N, C-alpha and C positions, 0 to 999 in steps of 0.2 A: 411307624415303621415308612423308611422312605419306600417312594413308587416300582412297580414293576417291572423291571425294564423290558423292552418290549423291541422284536423286528418293528423295523420299517416301513417297510412295504412284501407284496407278497412274493417278485422276485425273487426279495432277502431271504425271503422267508423259504421259498424252496430252494436257493442256489447250499444258504447254509447246509437246508436239514441235507443234502442233495452230497452235497463235501461232506457231513460231518461221515456219510455208511460210504462215498465210492471212496477207495482211504487206502491202506498198503496193505487191505483185506482179497480188495480185489484185482491191482495190480500184486503183487508180491504177493499171498498164498492162493490166489486160484487155481492162475497158469498151474503150482506146484502141483496140487489137491489134483486136476485134471490129468496131467500125466501121469500119476500112480492111481488114480483110480477108475484108469480104461479108457481117457479123453472124451470121446459124443459123447457118452453109454454115462458116465459122470455129471457134463451139461446136462440131459434130461433130468437126470431127478434134479435137482441145482434149480434147474429155472422149476419146475412142478415144485420144488419144497419153497420158493417164495414164493410162487400164486397161493399157494392153500396155506404156506403155514409161515410163513414171512410177514405176510399182510398183515393177517390177522390178530397176531402176538405185537405185529408195529403199530396198528392202529389201541390194543390196548394200551401200551404205555406213551402213547401220544392221548389218553383221555386217562390216563395218572398225571400226568403231565401239567393241560391245563384241564381237569378236574383239579389238584391242590394248588395250582400256580401257587409254587417254591420249588424246592430238590429235591431231591433223590428220596430224604429222610422226610423234607417238612411237608413233601405231599402225603406220605402215610400220617404224620402227626394231623393236618388238619382236615385229611378226610374220617380219620376214627380214630379220634383222642381218646387216650388211654393205654389205647391198642398196644401190643405189640410188632407186629405188622414194619416197624419205622426200622425192626432189627437190617430187613433186608436191603432198602436202601442206604443203609451202613455198608453190609458187604458190597452197593452196588458201588459207591465210594471206593471204596474197599479196594476194589478189581480194577476201575477204573485209574487206580495212582497206580500201582501196581507197572498194568499198564504202560502209560505213561513215558514209567523209571526208562521198561527197554526200547518201548517208540521213537526215548530224543535218540539211543542210539544208532539204531535203523537209519534216520535221517539225515543225524550227521555225515552216513557213512555214502549216504546218498547224493547228500550237498559237496563233500572228498573226493564223488566219481563223477560229478558237472564240470568240478573244475579241473581233475586232470580230462576228462573228454574237450573242456573249454580250450584246454592251452594244449590239449596236443599228445602227451606226457603218453597220456597211455598206450596210445598206440605209436609211441618211436620207434622206426623201423632201424634193427641192426644195421641192415646191408640196403641200399637199393634194391627196392620192386622184391621183394620178401618181406614176408608177413609177423606177428609176431604168432610164435605156436603157442598152446596151451599154458606150455610148464613158465612163458610168464605173468601171464591172465592170473595163475593162479600165483604167483611171485611178487603181484601187483595186492593182488589182496588180501595176502600174510599182512602184509606191509598196510597197508589201508585202514588194514579194520581190524588187524591181531597182532598190533603196532604198541607202542606204549604213549608215546606220543600225537603222533598223529590221529586219532578215529575221537583221541577225549579236548584233545583243541573245537576238531568238527561239532562234537560235539554239543560241547560246553558253547558255542554257537549258534545251535538248532533252540535250544536251552533262550536265550538271553532275546529270541527274533519270537520266540512264542512268548516275550515277557513281555517284549514291544508290542507289539497286534495285541493281546489279551487289556493291558493297560487302556488300552483306547478304547476298549468295553463293547458291545454288543453292536448296535449299530453306527459304527464308525472302527472297532475293531474284526468281528465275527463277521456278521453281515459284509460289510465291504470289503472285507475279505478274499471272501467267496463271490461276489458280485463279478469280480475284475480273474480270483483262480478255476474257476468254471469254468468260460470262454476259453481260455486257455489250456486246458485239459484236453478237454474235446478237437480243439485246433491243433496241437500234437498227433493225440489218438489214432485222429483222420491222417496224418500225414504218414507214419507208421506205419498203416494199415499199405495205405497205396504203396509207397515202398516195399512193407513186405511181401502181396499178393505180386509185385512183379518179378521177383527172383525166380530164379532159374526152381522148375519143380516146387513151385508152390503150392499143388496141385493137390500133392499126399498130407501137406500138412493141413489144408483146408478138412482134409478131406475124415482125417482122422479125427480132429474136431469137431465136424458138424454129420457127420453118416455117422451115428450110434451104429454097436456090436451089441446088443441085444444079450449078447449067452454072458455079455460081462457085470450088468446088473444084478449085485450078490446086494446081502442086509447090509454087508461089512462100508460096501461102495453106495448104501442111503442113506447107510449114520454119518462116514463123510457128506456126504453134499449137506446132511441137514447141519452138521455142523459149519458146514461153510456155507449156509446161509446165517444164520445168528453172527455169526462173526463180519460179514462181508457186510449186515448190513445195523451193524453195530449194535446188540441187539443185546440187554444184561447190563449192559456198563452205563447204565444211569445216564445216559447222552441223551436220545432223543426225552425222558421223563423232561430233563435239564430245558433241550430246545424247543418243547413244547409245552412250557409254563410259559415261555416269551410268545407262545401262540395271541393274536387276540382276539376274540369269542367269532370272529366270524368267520373267519379260519377252516376253508373244509377239510377237517381229515381224513377222512376218505377218500380225495382226489390230489392229498400231499404226499399220502403214503405208496400210491398207487403210480405219483410218477416216480417215489425217491423208489421204489423197485425196482419198476423196470426202470429209467433210467441208471438202475446199479445193475444188472444185469445188463443192460444194452453196453456197458464198459467192459465188463467183466469178457461177453463175444468177443471186442472190440481188440483187448487185449490179450486174447485169442488167439485172433488172425493178425495179435504184432507179430507174436512170439510164436507158434507151430506153424505156420512155415516156413519164418528164416530160417530154426532150427532143424529142420526137418531138408532144406536144401541143399544144404549142408552136411547133412547127411550126423547130424550132434546131436539126438538127442538123446543115448545112449551116454552119453559125455557128464551128465550131473546136467536132472532139470530139478533141483532141488534146496528151495530153502536161501540159504547167498551162492551158492555156489552155481542155479540157476543166473539172476541176476548179472551179481559179479566176474564171471569166470565164463560162462557157456555164449549169454547176447555180445556180450565185447567182442568176444572172440567171432559172429557172425557179424556184430558190425565190422569187424578189424579184415571180415571181406568183401566187402564192397567198396566200388567208392567215395570218399566224404568219409573215412568209415566217423571224424570227429563228429562233424554235424549234426550222423542219427546219432552217436554214442549222447550228443550232449540234449538233441530233442528226447530221448527217451527219458533220460537222467533228470532233468526237466516235470518230466513224467509223474517219474516220480517221487522227487521232492514234493511238486504239488498235490499229490495222495498223501504224502508223511505227512505236509503242515496244516493241510488239513483237520486230519487224525490225531493230532497232536495237540494243534489251537482247541477242539472241538471234546474229545476226551479233559483236558485239564480242566474247562470249563464247570465239571462236573461236579470238583470239590473247590471249585474256585466257588459256588451258586452254594453249593452249600455250607462258608464258609460266611458272606456275604447273607446269607440268608435264616442261616440259626447265630450266628453271633455278634451279626448289627455291622460287621467290619466292612471299611469300604471299600470302593473294590481293588484302590490301587494295595492300600492292606493284604487284602485278599490275594491279587492276586501275585506277588510276597513272598505272602508264608505259607504257599501254594509251589511253586515256582522256585525259588533262592534252593531248598536243600535239594535239588535236582541239579545244581550245581557243582554235587559233593552225591552223588545216593549213581544216577547219571555215566559221568567216567567210572565210579568202581564198576558196573554193571557190563559197562564197556570193557574193561583191563582182567574185567571172572572169565574173556574171552582169548586173552593171549596171556600177558605176565601172571595173575590173576589164576588162573584157571588152573590152578595145585588146592587155591581155596574150592571148599564142594558144598552143601547144603540140599540132607537125604542124597548123595550122591550125584546132581549136579553140579554144574555151574551158577553165577548168580542170574546169569542171564537164562538161563533154562529151567530155576525154580521160580522163580518170576515168572516167565513164558506159561509155565504147564500151569503153575499153583490157580493162576488164573484167569485164564482161559480154559483151564478142562478142570474146571471145581467147581469157580469163583460163578463163574459166566451164568452153566445150568443153573446154578443153585439158584442165586435172583432173577433166573425166568422162570422157571417154577412159581416159586412165590408169586412173581407180579401175576404169574398166568391164574393161579390164586386165588389171589385177591383180589383179582378185577371181572373173575366167574365167579368164584360163592361168595368172598367173604369183605371186602367192600360193602361199599355205600350201590342197596339195589339196583339204582337204573342210573350208575357212574356212567358208562358205556353209553347209554342210552341219552342220554344226555348228551355225550357228548358229537356223537356221529351224526344228532340229529342237531347240531349248532342250539343246547338248551331247547329244544321245540320249536324253534323257526324253520324248519324243513323237514321234510320226510324223507328215513334213511332207509333203504333198505335191506342196509350194510347187519343192525347190531345180531336178528338173530342168528345167522350164519359165522358170526366173528364168535360173538360169545358159544356157540357150540365149540367152537378151534379150542378156545380157550378152558372149556372147563377144559373137555374128554377128551381134544388132543394129544394137545400140544405138551401137556402134561408128563400123557406118559413116550410120546418121543424124545424130551428134554432128556427125562431121567433111560431111556435111554442112551444118547447119547456120552452120558455121564456114567450109571458099570462100563457102555463100553471101555473106558480110558484107563479101568482096574483090570482088562482083562486078559 
């Protein structure tokens, strides 16, 4: 068997893991969820969920990955040979691949908007000193997202870009990419926060985002915050299991998980400080703060109302493209690792086997929102079906299975071995993490799963 790939440096290891967590969940999904669930009240519950639940579940996945030192299926086969627990890993790979199909589409949209921003086409003015109105941004979205050829070409370009990165391997591809893109992401974030906080009446947006109204804390908001925690930390997708299998034996898992979790929280807060002050400043909070409308209509409209519109818009879509690429690369790696470890494929063949079908599947997914929207699965477009099935059903099932395995049915000392680096150091985290994995996390994840059907 070929030697297992590993990250070369601690910085690269952390950057890659942070990059896998800081993706579209933070930049795309978080602000919409915050707006829909009471602003700062949701942020407060989200922080609590990340600290008390997200980190323990993350440690469970990391322990499983480094303990088994294989892909999402192989870790179960190595740790408990002959058992059926590998099915949980198989579902994780399926979920990751389905998410990859539509994530490539979203990344393609981001690339289109970046090009439109850089060229200034998104802000072409109909007359001197007259800013485009909302109708023009809606028209641009209809063309760039729901059209025939532009979103398809952009999606194909993104798939090919992922192919180039992943063909270079763990160290020269994933790790090197993360070392470059993570600093870029933070520089762009800080620049945009400064711009947003200097807008007129930015304070009202900051207060909405950071000053909680406790009356808005409800069980439904709590469940949504919990769901956002799993999505933003990439739990249940097999990503952390796969990446942790590349960790050296001396990697401090508790420290790594905390760095990833706190960095993810920090990015989410910075994104909120970009979006809510800007939107509130121009009274656009009721114009559409959900999904594609927020990112591709409301925010371009905000940028269109301030000086140097193409510059700030370009920076934002650079930020979103970085998040999208780190997401697609990390999710694609789950299936690639599976093919390498289970079938002995060379990396080149595994990458091509994983990504070449996406040159057909992802464009079809894109077209399902426009020209092919009449074709539905269970009353949903292909895009919406993949999103709902993967994120609302498969991810919770995989997370429950992982918690039960690490907490109850896997090797008895798996968690302790990994948190103490094979008993080379003392760790105070084993008992509390084990308690969460055994008694708390499964119940709360079931609540998420059930809530999706109510």
